[in-house]
C-alpha positions, 0 to 999 in steps of 0.5 A: 619496223619503220619506213620514213625518216621519222622512224630513224631517230627511234632506230638510232635510239634502239641501236644505242641501247645494250639490247641488240637490234636483230633486224629491221622491217620496212616497206619495199623500195618505191619509185619517188621524185620527178624522175620516179627513180626506185629509192630505198626507204630512209630506215633501210639506208640507216639499217644497211649502214649499221649492218642490220638485216632488212626485210621488205615484204609486199604483204605481211601475210607472206609465208616467207616473210613470216618465217624470216621474222620468226628466225630473228626471234624478237623479244620486242617489236617496235613500230614507228611509221611503218605504214601497215597494220600488223596482223595478229600472227605478228602481234603475238610473235614477240614475247614482250609484244609490239609497241608503237611510237605514234606522233600524237596524243592518242586518242586524238589523231589516230591514223597515217598522218597525225603530224599534218592533221594536228596543224590543219586542226589548229591544235596548240599541242601535240606529242608522242604516245607509246602504245601497246599494239592491237589489231585496231588502228592506233587503238591500243593501250597507252604506255607513256605520253609526252606532249609538245607545243606546236609553234605558230610557224611550224610546218609539217616538216619542222614539227615532224623532225621535233616529234621524231626526236621526242619519239626516240627519247620517249621510246627509251623511257618506255622500254626502261619502264617495261623492263622495270615493271613500272609502266601500267597500260592504260586503255584509251578513253572512248571520248576525244577520238579523232582520225588523221587519214593518209593525205590525198590530192584533194586535201592539198587543193586550196579552197579559196572559199575557206578562211585565210587562217585555215589556208595558212595552216594548210600551207604549213601542214603540207610543207615541204611535201606534198604541198598545198596547191592551186592553179594559175592559168590552168597550170598547177601552182604549189604554195610552199610558204604563205602568211595572213594578209590585210586586203580590201574585200574581193571575191575568193581566189582573186589576186588583190595585189602582186609585188615583191612583198607577195601575191595577196589573194582574197579568201572566204574571210581575210586574205593570204599572202603567197611568199614562195611558189612553184609553177608546174614543171618549174623550180621553187621560187620566192615570189619576187623571183617568180613575178620577174618571169610571170606577171600576175595582174590584180583581178587574176583568179587562182584556182579557176578551172 
């Protein structure tokens, strides 16, 4: 059970094992992109290419879906970024239970978006947790964990790719351990619990009153999507790449310098150099290209209403 690209390496790992994969469950096809074309989830595309049956229920409590899942008669259900909490009836269906591939070192960053939140929080390390699932969100017993350092230039995209590969590797080790009886479920500690909620629009808006170091992490955490943004002249301006900069003191949000090296913007502490941006309705551009068509004078205020 999985939906986005993060889950594909886990499915590939399962397909490489001797145990047959009897079916795949993912979210329904949804409108995506600027044209809002209805698009199949990445896991569905992989499953169909491998000739696997795919179930896409709108509601997990739907009786037709429950009956279809029962007919597949799974021994074990593996969940990787599926996107919904499983009800008790599904958790109890497979004889070996349900296990989850979660992209953090639980109990830190429980929730839908652990990868960007690890960068937003300034964590030096994250990792993969394989856990036995229960009805609470990401609160099940830990079966196996593996850590992964976060690089200083990691984005949500690059870190997600590395964690997806690690998740597939740890998943295989966990299944082997379960079969051999060598894994012992360990309850999650009560201390150290943090949450990583689904990203909303306000998580993406740049608050120039915050320190530049926070904003640099925000840009990386939200790249390549949904992207950090500010406004320029009342139009949305996505910031795809940025770096810390030295600059003279100025009110937060005000442009200190704008040239081929970047647009330097004062923050609550320090300054941020914008390196790659995208104006609403336009394509993504390096700042030098952007400035060739859009002059930004020092003193311009970004993020103003």
